[in-house]
N, C-alpha and C positions, 0 to 999 in steps of 0.2 A: 564533496558534499560536506557542508558544515555540520558539526555535532549538534548544534541547536535545532537545525531543520530535521535531522535524523531523529532526535529525541521527540520533537513535536509530532512527527509522522508516526513513530512507534506508539506514542500515547493515544493518538487518534485512532489507529488501527485496533489497539487494545479495547478502546471504548466502543468503536463502531466498525467491526470487521466487514460488514456488508456494503460499505460505501463504495461507490464507483470512483474511478480515478478522477473524473470530472468533479464529483462531490468533494473529494479530498482536496483537490486543487482550490476549490472555492473556499472551503473552510480554513485552509492554511494561508490563503491569499497569495498563491504562487501560480505560475502557468501550468497548463496541462502537461506540456513537454518536460518541465522541471519535475513535476510529480512522477511522471513515468520514469525519468532518469533516476530519481531517488529511490523509487520502489525497486527498480532493477538492481541498483547498487546494494540495497538491503538484502535482496534475495541472494545476490552473489556472495555477500559476506556471511550468509547463513542466519541473519537475524529474523527474517520472515520467510515464509513460503506461501504459495498461493495454489488454489485449486480452481480450475475452471468448471463451469457447469455446462458441459458440452451438450447435454440433452435439453437445455433451456433454449427457447426460441430466440432469446436475446443473447446472441453469441458473445457479446462483450462482457458478460457477467462473470465476475471473479469474486472469491472470498479470500481474504488475507489472514494468515495465522502467524502469531508470534511463535518463534521456536523456543523450546525449553532451554534453560541454562544448563550447561553440562559441567 
């Protein structure tokens, strides 16, 4: 993943953490698959974490959080 894409993605999540992956993909101008790949990479690196809303009827709903700098 390129640093530029990671930076844009982090800034977007910071501004609008409730966006769906589809919304993120549209705002960034990339495919849904690339968005999913980049989000997973940022989670694996510890830059973000996500929480699913399992009680929500819309099972695909997630919220993304930036992790604090240590």
